[in-house]
C-alpha positions, 0 to 999 in steps of 0.5 A: 570260893562258893561263888567260883565253884558255882561259876565253874560248875554251872556256865564257865566249863561250857563257855571256856573254850569259846571265850578263848578266841574272844579274849585274844586280840587279832594279829596286827599284820592282817590284810584289811580283808582278813581284818574284816573276816576276823572281826565277823568271825568274832562277832559270830562267836560272840553272838553264839557264847551270849546264846549258850550263857543265856540259854543255860541261865534260862534253863536253871530259872525254868528248873527253879535252881535260881541260885545256879542261873545267876553266874550264866546270867552274869556271864551274858550280861558281861558279853552282851555289853562288850558286843552291844554297848551298855545302853543297848536294848539287846541287854534288856532280856539278860537283865530281866532274866537276872531280876527273875533269878534273883527274885527266885533266890531271895535276892530282892534288892539285886532283882530291883537293881536289874529291872531298874536298869532294864526300865531305864534302857527301855525308857530311853529307847523311844522306838523299843518294841512291844515285844520287848516292853511286855517282858519288862512289865512282865518282870516288874509284875512278878517282882511286885508280886513276890514283894506282896505289893498286889496292886502294883503288880496287877497294874504291871501285868495289865500292862503286860497283857495289852503289849503282848496282845497287841504284839502277838494277838489276843489268843497268843501264848505270851498273852496267855501268861499275862493272864495266868500271873494276874490269876495268881495275884487275884488268887493270893488276894482271896479274890477266887472268882475273878482268879477262876475266870482268869484261869478259865481264859488261859 
């Protein structure tokens, strides 16, 4: 009941009307042109519903309301899977958002499962962009830091900085996020000199 209430309050009311045309099959007696137009509209609706669910979940995560983010992120995952297929690289940002929400909610086994799924998709997509891979390493680094595995966290955050700088440049906002998270890990290790130099870099 609590889960259904959270789902209704946090996302379902926003996307319910958008789901109706997505879940309704197209009439059979349509011309080829009408069917094509109907499919184009369906894809457009799917994408806007995915965007709404994803951005709602992202807002909750940014507001540190991690439990509230999970139902919206799960809707985004289900709709993305239907739209793009279960092995699409389009699912990676949703899995990473689910992992971050689950970590924040203290559900580390669930977060680990989502991260593994995202990592598997990235590894099985040889032409996966640096822009997607840096987000994966960011999430892996933050997850390892949450578990207290600081050496592994630093490894992933170093990869995050390398990939972000190759995709966006050394002075980009994306890259500075890596320095910030790495500084936090060094600070937790009581290596304040290194942490302070990284904070200064940010």
